[in-house]
DSSP file (Angstrom, degrees, kcal/mol; ACC not computed):
  #  RESIDUE AA STRUCTURE BP1 BP2  ACC     N-H-->O    O-->H-N    N-H-->O    O-->H-N    TCO  KAPPA ALPHA  PHI   PSI    X-CA   Y-CA   Z-CA
    1    1 A M              0   0    0      0, 0.0     2,-0.7     0, 0.0     3,-0.1   0.000 360.0 360.0 360.0 132.9  -13.2    2.6   -7.4
    2    2 A D     >  -     0   0    0      1,-0.2     4,-2.9     2,-0.0     5,-0.2  -0.670 360.0-154.6 -75.9 113.2  -10.2    0.7   -8.7
    3    3 A N  H  > S+     0   0    0     -2,-0.7     4,-2.7     1,-0.2    -1,-0.2   0.812  89.5  52.5 -60.5 -35.2   -9.9   -2.3   -6.4
    4    4 A E  H  > S+     0   0    0      2,-0.2     4,-1.8     1,-0.2    -1,-0.2   0.916 114.2  42.4 -64.9 -45.1   -6.2   -2.8   -7.0
    5    5 A I  H  > S+     0   0    0      2,-0.2     4,-2.6     1,-0.2     5,-0.2   0.919 114.6  50.8 -63.1 -45.3   -5.4    0.7   -6.1
    6    6 A F  H  X S+     0   0    0     -4,-2.9     4,-3.0     1,-0.2    -2,-0.2   0.934 110.3  50.1 -57.1 -49.8   -7.7    0.8   -3.2
    7    7 A D  H  X S+     0   0    0     -4,-2.7     4,-2.3     1,-0.2    -1,-0.2   0.860 110.1  49.9 -58.1 -37.8   -6.2   -2.4   -1.8
    8    8 A T  H  X S+     0   0    0     -4,-1.8     4,-1.5     2,-0.2    -1,-0.2   0.887 114.2  43.8 -73.2 -38.2   -2.7   -1.1   -2.1
    9    9 A I  H  X S+     0   0    0     -4,-2.6     4,-2.8     2,-0.2     5,-0.2   0.882 110.0  57.0 -72.2 -32.1   -3.6    2.2   -0.3
   10   10 A K  H  X S+     0   0    0     -4,-3.0     4,-2.7    -5,-0.2     5,-0.2   0.967 107.6  47.5 -62.5 -49.8   -5.6    0.3    2.2
   11   11 A K  H  X S+     0   0    0     -4,-2.3     4,-1.9     1,-0.2    -1,-0.2   0.859 110.8  53.4 -51.3 -37.3   -2.4   -1.8    3.1
   12   12 A F  H  X S+     0   0    0     -4,-1.5     4,-2.8     2,-0.2     5,-0.2   0.927 110.0  45.6 -65.9 -45.9   -0.4    1.3    3.3
   13   13 A I  H  X S+     0   0    0     -4,-2.8     4,-3.5     2,-0.2     6,-0.4   0.908 109.8  54.2 -65.1 -41.3   -2.8    2.9    5.7
   14   14 A V  H  X S+     0   0    0     -4,-2.7     4,-0.8    -5,-0.2     5,-0.5   0.923 115.5  41.6 -57.1 -42.8   -3.0   -0.2    7.9
   15   15 A K  H  < S+     0   0    0     -4,-1.9    -2,-0.2    -5,-0.2    -1,-0.2   0.946 122.1  38.5 -71.3 -49.5    0.8   -0.2    8.2
   16   16 A Q  H  < S+     0   0    0     -4,-2.8    -2,-0.2     1,-0.2    -3,-0.2   0.863 125.2  33.8 -75.4 -38.2    1.2    3.6    8.6
   17   17 A A  H  < S-     0   0    0     -4,-3.5    -1,-0.2    -5,-0.2    -3,-0.2   0.429  96.4-127.2-102.6   1.3   -1.8    4.3   10.9
   18   18 A A     <  +     0   0    0     -4,-0.8     2,-0.3    -5,-0.3    -4,-0.2   0.922  62.1 136.7  52.4  46.3   -2.0    1.1   13.0
   19   19 A V        -     0   0    0     -5,-0.5    -1,-0.2    -6,-0.4     2,-0.2  -0.795  57.4-101.4-116.0 167.9   -5.6    0.6   12.2
   20   20 A T    >>  -     0   0    0     -2,-0.3     3,-1.5     1,-0.1     4,-0.6  -0.520  27.8-117.9 -85.7 153.3   -7.5   -2.6   11.2
   21   21 A E  G >4 S+     0   0    0      1,-0.3     3,-0.8     2,-0.2    -1,-0.1   0.794 112.3  64.2 -57.3 -30.3   -8.4   -3.4    7.6
   22   22 A I  G 34 S+     0   0    0      1,-0.2    -1,-0.3     3,-0.0    -3,-0.0   0.744  97.7  54.3 -66.7 -25.9  -12.0   -3.4    8.6
   23   23 A E  G <4 S+     0   0    0     -3,-1.5     2,-1.1     1,-0.1    -1,-0.2   0.681  89.7  84.7 -81.2 -19.4  -11.9    0.3    9.5
   24   24 A V    <<  +     0   0    0     -3,-0.8     2,-0.2    -4,-0.6    -1,-0.1  -0.698  59.5 155.8 -95.0  93.1  -10.4    1.3    6.1
   25   25 A T    >   -     0   0    0     -2,-1.1     3,-1.8     1,-0.1    68,-0.4  -0.691  58.6 -97.4-115.4 167.4  -13.5    1.7    3.8
   26   26 A E  T 3  S+     0   0    0      1,-0.3    68,-1.5    -2,-0.2    67,-0.1   0.836 125.1  36.4 -50.3 -40.7  -14.0    3.8    0.6
   27   27 A C  T 3  S+     0   0    0     66,-0.2    -1,-0.3    65,-0.1     2,-0.2   0.183  84.2 134.2-100.3  12.4  -15.6    6.7    2.6
   28   28 A A    <   -     0   0    0     -3,-1.8    65,-1.3     1,-0.1     2,-0.5  -0.480  54.7-133.1 -70.5 131.8  -13.5    6.4    5.7
   29   29 A S  B  >> -A   92   0A   0     -2,-0.2     5,-1.7    63,-0.2     4,-1.4  -0.707   7.9-138.2 -85.7 130.7  -12.3    9.9    6.8
   30   30 A L  T  45S+     0   0    0     61,-2.9     6,-2.7    -2,-0.5     4,-0.2   0.917 100.6  30.7 -58.2 -45.1   -8.5    9.8    7.6
   31   31 A E  T  >5S+     0   0    0     60,-0.4     4,-0.6     4,-0.2    -1,-0.2   0.934 127.5  35.0 -85.1 -44.7   -9.0   12.1   10.7
   32   32 A N  T  45S+     0   0    0      1,-0.1    -2,-0.1     2,-0.1    -1,-0.1   0.918 131.8  26.6 -78.2 -40.0  -12.5   11.2   12.0
   33   33 A D  T  <5S+     0   0    0     -4,-1.4    -3,-0.2     1,-0.1    -1,-0.1   0.822 132.5  31.5 -93.6 -32.5  -12.6    7.5   11.2
   34   34 A L  T  4<S-     0   0    0     -5,-1.7    -3,-0.2    -4,-0.2    -4,-0.1   0.481  97.2-125.5-107.4  -7.6   -8.9    6.5   11.2
   35   35 A G     <  +     0   0    0     -4,-0.6     2,-0.7    -6,-0.3    -4,-0.2   0.786  55.8 148.3  71.8  22.0   -7.5    8.9   13.9
   36   36 A I        +     0   0    0     -6,-2.7     2,-0.3    -7,-0.2    -1,-0.2  -0.848  23.8 139.5 -95.4 118.1   -4.8   10.4   11.7
   37   37 A T    >>  +     0   0    0     -2,-0.7     3,-0.9    -3,-0.1     4,-0.6  -0.925  40.9   4.8-152.7 163.6   -4.5   14.0   12.9
   38   38 A G  H >> S-     0   0    0     28,-1.3     4,-1.4    -2,-0.3     3,-0.5  -0.223 123.6  -9.1  56.8-132.4   -1.9   16.8   13.6
   39   39 A D  H 3> S+     0   0    0      1,-0.2     4,-2.7     2,-0.2    -1,-0.2   0.817 135.4  59.9 -68.5 -30.2    1.8   16.1   12.9
   40   40 A D  H <> S+     0   0    0     -3,-0.9     4,-2.5     1,-0.2    -1,-0.2   0.905 102.9  52.2 -63.0 -34.6    1.0   12.5   12.3
   41   41 A A  H <X S+     0   0    0     -4,-0.6     4,-2.5    -3,-0.5    -2,-0.2   0.925 109.5  48.2 -68.0 -43.3   -1.3   13.6    9.4
   42   42 A V  H  X S+     0   0    0     -4,-1.4     4,-2.3     1,-0.2     5,-0.2   0.958 113.8  47.7 -60.9 -51.0    1.4   15.7    7.9
   43   43 A E  H  X S+     0   0    0     -4,-2.7     4,-2.1     1,-0.2    -1,-0.2   0.845 111.8  51.1 -58.6 -35.1    3.9   12.8    8.2
   44   44 A F  H  X S+     0   0    0     -4,-2.5     4,-2.8    -5,-0.2    -1,-0.2   0.895 109.3  49.1 -67.1 -40.2    1.3   10.4    6.7
   45   45 A I  H  X S+     0   0    0     -4,-2.5     4,-2.4     2,-0.2    -2,-0.2   0.911 112.0  48.3 -69.7 -39.1    0.6   12.7    3.7
   46   46 A I  H  X S+     0   0    0     -4,-2.3     4,-2.1     2,-0.2    -1,-0.2   0.917 114.8  45.5 -60.8 -45.2    4.4   13.0    3.0
   47   47 A A  H  X S+     0   0    0     -4,-2.1     4,-3.0    -5,-0.2    -2,-0.2   0.910 111.6  53.6 -64.3 -38.7    4.9    9.2    3.2
   48   48 A F  H  X S+     0   0    0     -4,-2.8     4,-2.8     1,-0.2     6,-0.3   0.950 108.5  49.0 -55.2 -54.2    1.8    8.7    1.1
   49   49 A G  H  X>S+     0   0    0     -4,-2.4     5,-1.8     1,-0.2     4,-0.6   0.877 114.7  45.0 -60.2 -42.4    3.3   11.0   -1.6
   50   50 A K  H ><5S+     0   0    0     -4,-2.1     3,-0.7     3,-0.2    -1,-0.2   0.945 113.7  49.3 -67.9 -48.6    6.7    9.1   -1.6
   51   51 A E  H 3<5S+     0   0    0     -4,-3.0    -2,-0.2     1,-0.2    -1,-0.2   0.881 123.8  28.6 -66.9 -40.4    5.1    5.7   -1.6
   52   52 A F  H 3<5S-     0   0    0     -4,-2.8    -1,-0.2    -5,-0.2    -2,-0.2   0.293 105.6-115.0-105.3  12.6    2.7    6.4   -4.5
   53   53 A N  T <<5 +     0   0    0     -3,-0.7     2,-0.5    -4,-0.6    -3,-0.2   0.916  62.4 154.6  57.0  46.0    4.7    8.9   -6.4
   54   54 A V      < -     0   0    0     -5,-1.8     2,-0.6    -6,-0.3    50,-0.3  -0.914  47.7-125.3-111.8 129.9    2.1   11.6   -5.8
   55   55 A D  B     +b  104   0B   0     48,-2.2    50,-3.1    -2,-0.5     3,-0.2  -0.626  34.3 168.0 -74.2 113.8    2.8   15.3   -5.7
   56   56 A V    >   +     0   0    0     -2,-0.6     3,-1.3    48,-0.2    -1,-0.2   0.196  44.0 107.4-110.7  10.7    1.5   16.6   -2.3
   57   57 A S  T 3  S+     0   0    0      1,-0.3    -1,-0.1     3,-0.1    49,-0.1   0.739  81.8  44.1 -69.4 -21.2    3.2   20.0   -2.5
   58   58 A K  T 3  S+     0   0    0     47,-0.3     2,-0.4    -3,-0.2    49,-0.3   0.351  87.5 109.7 -98.9   6.4   -0.1   21.8   -3.1
   59   59 A F    <   -     0   0    0     -3,-1.3     2,-0.9    47,-0.1     3,-0.1  -0.676  59.6-149.2 -83.6 128.2   -2.0   20.0   -0.5
   60   60 A S    >   -     0   0    0     -2,-0.4     3,-1.1     1,-0.2     4,-0.5  -0.807  12.3-174.5-103.6 100.5   -2.9   22.1    2.6
   61   61 A A  G >> S+     0   0    0     -2,-0.9     4,-2.4     1,-0.3     3,-1.4   0.813  77.8  68.8 -64.2 -29.4   -3.1   19.8    5.5
   62   62 A A  G 34 S+     0   0    0      1,-0.3    -1,-0.3     2,-0.2    -2,-0.0   0.808  96.1  55.1 -59.2 -28.6   -4.3   22.6    7.8
   63   63 A E  G <4 S+     0   0    0     -3,-1.1    26,-3.2     1,-0.2    -1,-0.3   0.678 119.2  31.0 -75.1 -17.3   -7.6   22.6    6.0
   64   64 A Y  T <4 S+     0   0    0     -3,-1.4     2,-0.4    -4,-0.5    27,-0.3   0.600 116.0  50.3-114.6 -17.9   -8.2   18.9    6.5
   65   65 A F  S  < S-     0   0    0     -4,-2.4    -1,-0.2    25,-0.1   -28,-0.1  -0.963  76.5-118.8-131.2 138.7   -6.5   18.0    9.9
   66   66 A E        -     0   0    0     -2,-0.4   -28,-1.3     1,-0.1   -25,-0.2  -0.473  38.0-113.0 -66.2 141.1   -6.7   19.5   13.3
   67   67 A P        -     0   0    0      0, 0.0     2,-0.1     0, 0.0    -1,-0.1  -0.280  32.4-105.6 -72.4 163.9   -3.4   20.8   14.7
   68   68 A E  S    S+     0   0    0    -31,-0.1     2,-0.2     3,-0.0   -30,-0.1  -0.408  75.4  48.3 -82.4 168.6   -1.8   19.2   17.6
   69   69 A G  S    S+     0   0    0     -2,-0.1     2,-0.3     2,-0.0   -31,-0.0  -0.633  92.3   6.8 108.8-163.7   -1.8   20.8   21.0
   70   70 A D        +     0   0    0     -2,-0.2    -2,-0.0     1,-0.2     0, 0.0  -0.384  44.6 170.8 -65.4 120.6   -4.2   22.4   23.4
   71   71 A R  S  > S+     0   0    0     -2,-0.3     4,-1.1     2,-0.1    -1,-0.2   0.629  72.8  64.1-103.5 -19.5   -7.9   22.2   22.3
   72   72 A I  H  > S+     0   0    0      2,-0.2     4,-1.7     1,-0.1     5,-0.1   0.920  98.1  52.2 -82.5 -45.1   -9.4   23.5   25.6
   73   73 A F  H  > S+     0   0    0      1,-0.2     4,-2.1     2,-0.2     3,-0.5   0.949 109.7  48.7 -52.8 -56.8   -7.9   27.1   25.5
   74   74 A P  H  > S+     0   0    0      0, 0.0     4,-2.3     0, 0.0    -1,-0.2   0.860 110.3  52.9 -56.8 -33.3   -9.1   27.8   21.9
   75   75 A A  H  X S+     0   0    0     -4,-1.1     4,-1.9     2,-0.2    -2,-0.2   0.865 108.3  49.1 -70.0 -32.9  -12.6   26.6   22.9
   76   76 A I  H  X S+     0   0    0     -4,-1.7     4,-1.8    -3,-0.5    -1,-0.2   0.904 110.4  50.8 -62.9 -45.4  -12.7   28.9   25.8
   77   77 A I  H  X S+     0   0    0     -4,-2.1     4,-2.3     1,-0.2     6,-0.3   0.909 110.6  49.5 -58.3 -46.3  -11.6   31.8   23.6
   78   78 A R  H  X>S+     0   0    0     -4,-2.3     4,-2.7     1,-0.2     5,-0.6   0.909 107.8  55.4 -66.4 -37.8  -14.4   31.0   21.1
   79   79 A L  H  <5S+     0   0    0     -4,-1.9    -1,-0.2     1,-0.2    -2,-0.2   0.879 113.7  39.3 -59.4 -38.3  -16.9   30.8   24.0
   80   80 A F  H  <5S+     0   0    0     -4,-1.8    -1,-0.2     1,-0.1    -2,-0.2   0.782 122.9  41.1 -82.8 -29.4  -16.1   34.4   25.1
   81   81 A T  H  <5S-     0   0    0     -4,-2.3    -2,-0.2    -5,-0.2    -3,-0.2   0.715  99.4-130.8 -89.2 -27.0  -15.7   35.8   21.5
   82   82 A G  T  <5 +     0   0    0     -4,-2.7    -3,-0.2     1,-0.3     2,-0.1   0.557  56.2 148.0  83.3   9.3  -18.7   34.0   20.0
   83   83 A R      < -     0   0    0     -5,-0.6     2,-0.3    -6,-0.3    -1,-0.3  -0.463  44.7-127.2 -78.5 148.1  -16.5   32.9   17.1
   84   84 A Q        -     0   0    0     -2,-0.1     2,-0.2    -3,-0.1    -1,-0.1  -0.705  26.2-102.7 -95.2 149.1  -17.3   29.6   15.5
   85   85 A K        -     0   0    0     -2,-0.3     2,-0.2     1,-0.1    -1,-0.1  -0.487  42.1-108.5 -66.4 135.0  -14.7   26.8   15.0
   86   86 A A        -     0   0    0     -2,-0.2     2,-0.4     1,-0.1    -1,-0.1  -0.460  36.4-117.4 -64.5 128.1  -13.5   26.7   11.5
   87   87 A K        -     0   0    0     -2,-0.2     2,-0.2     1,-0.0    -1,-0.1  -0.567  24.8-135.6 -77.3 130.0  -14.9   23.5    9.9
   88   88 A Q        -     0   0    0     -2,-0.4   -24,-0.2   -24,-0.1     2,-0.1  -0.525  17.6-121.3 -77.8 144.3  -12.2   21.1    8.8
   89   89 A K        -     0   0    0    -26,-3.2     2,-0.5    -2,-0.2    -1,-0.1  -0.443  26.3-118.2 -72.7 161.6  -12.6   19.4    5.4
   90   90 A D        -     0   0    0     -2,-0.1     2,-0.6   -59,-0.1   -25,-0.1  -0.916  18.9-160.9-106.8 131.2  -12.7   15.7    5.3
   91   91 A L        -     0   0    0     -2,-0.5   -61,-2.9   -27,-0.3   -60,-0.4  -0.956  23.2-175.8-106.7 122.8  -10.0   13.8    3.4
   92   92 A I  B >>  -A   29   0A   0     -2,-0.6     4,-1.3   -63,-0.2     3,-0.5  -0.635  40.3 -99.7-118.2 174.5  -11.3   10.4    2.7
   93   93 A M  H 3> S+     0   0    0    -65,-1.3     4,-2.0   -68,-0.4     3,-0.3   0.884 120.0  59.5 -59.2 -40.1   -9.9    7.1    1.1
   94   94 A K  H 3> S+     0   0    0    -68,-1.5     4,-2.1     1,-0.3    -1,-0.2   0.850 101.4  54.7 -61.6 -36.3  -11.6    7.9   -2.2
   95   95 A H  H <> S+     0   0    0     -3,-0.5     4,-2.1     2,-0.2    -1,-0.3   0.880 106.6  51.7 -62.5 -39.6   -9.6   11.2   -2.4
   96   96 A L  H  X S+     0   0    0     -4,-1.3     4,-2.3    -3,-0.3    -2,-0.2   0.887 107.9  50.9 -65.3 -38.3   -6.4    9.2   -2.0
   97   97 A E  H  X S+     0   0    0     -4,-2.0     4,-2.3     1,-0.2     5,-0.2   0.935 109.8  50.4 -65.5 -42.5   -7.3    6.8   -4.8
   98   98 A K  H  X S+     0   0    0     -4,-2.1     4,-2.5     1,-0.2     5,-0.2   0.917 109.5  52.9 -62.9 -38.8   -8.0    9.9   -7.1
   99   99 A A  H  X>S+     0   0    0     -4,-2.1     4,-2.0     1,-0.2     5,-0.9   0.892 107.3  50.2 -62.8 -43.1   -4.6   11.3   -6.1
  100  100 A V  H  <5S+     0   0    0     -4,-2.3    -1,-0.2     1,-0.2    -2,-0.2   0.936 113.3  46.0 -62.9 -43.4   -2.8    8.1   -7.1
  101  101 A I  H  <5S+     0   0    0     -4,-2.3    -2,-0.2     1,-0.2    -1,-0.2   0.895 120.0  39.5 -63.0 -40.5   -4.5    8.1  -10.4
  102  102 A A  H  <5S-     0   0    0     -4,-2.5    -1,-0.2     2,-0.2    -2,-0.2   0.671 103.4-127.8 -83.7 -15.6   -3.8   11.9  -11.1
  103  103 A G  T  <5S+     0   0    0     -4,-2.0   -48,-2.2    -5,-0.2     2,-0.3   0.635  79.9  67.6  79.7   9.3   -0.4   11.9   -9.6
  104  104 A R  B   < -b   55   0B   0     -5,-0.9     2,-0.6   -50,-0.3    -2,-0.2  -0.993  67.3-139.2-159.4 151.3   -1.1   14.7   -7.4
  105  105 A L        +     0   0    0    -50,-3.1   -47,-0.3    -2,-0.3     2,-0.3  -0.941  49.5 119.4-120.9 111.0   -3.1   15.6   -4.3
  106  106 A D  S  > S-     0   0    0     -2,-0.6     4,-2.7   -47,-0.1     3,-0.4  -0.932  75.8 -82.7-155.5 178.2   -4.7   19.0   -4.4
  107  107 A E  H  > S+     0   0    0    -49,-0.3     4,-2.3    -2,-0.3     5,-0.1   0.845 123.4  56.2 -57.3 -36.2   -8.2   20.7   -4.3
  108  108 A E  H  4 S+     0   0    0      2,-0.2     4,-0.3     1,-0.2    -1,-0.2   0.919 112.9  41.2 -63.5 -44.2   -8.8   20.2   -8.0
  109  109 A V  H >4 S+     0   0    0     -3,-0.4     3,-1.6     2,-0.2    -2,-0.2   0.951 115.2  50.3 -68.1 -52.4   -8.2   16.4   -7.7
  110  110 A I  H 3< S+     0   0    0     -4,-2.7    -2,-0.2     1,-0.3    -1,-0.2   0.854 114.8  43.5 -57.6 -39.2  -10.2   16.1   -4.4
  111  111 A N  T 3<        0   0    0     -4,-2.3    -1,-0.3    -5,-0.2    -2,-0.2   0.389 360.0 360.0 -87.8  -1.4  -13.2   18.0   -5.8
  112  112 A S    <         0   0    0     -3,-1.6    -1,-0.2    -4,-0.3    -2,-0.1   0.498 360.0 360.0 -80.5 360.0  -13.2   16.2   -9.2
């Protein structure tokens, strides 16, 4: 991991997400560890793209972040229908660093 890029992204996240520096580690999940979710996550990704000149147009936030709103009603529906909740993918700090280096955030960069 490039320490200079990591430190720059870390400062950005601390400012944008109102988290402490100690919470932002290489493997920290933006949603699960740092609490960036829903509409805030979409706004964060857009701001990240602008700040670091990263193309985020092909990034599907819905695959990585829970939507805002009622979580109880969908859980009740799943209970009665037997359907499983779709597993969200994890977007971690390391993925953001890869995106800065590649100049884009998409599945190919995340999975590389």
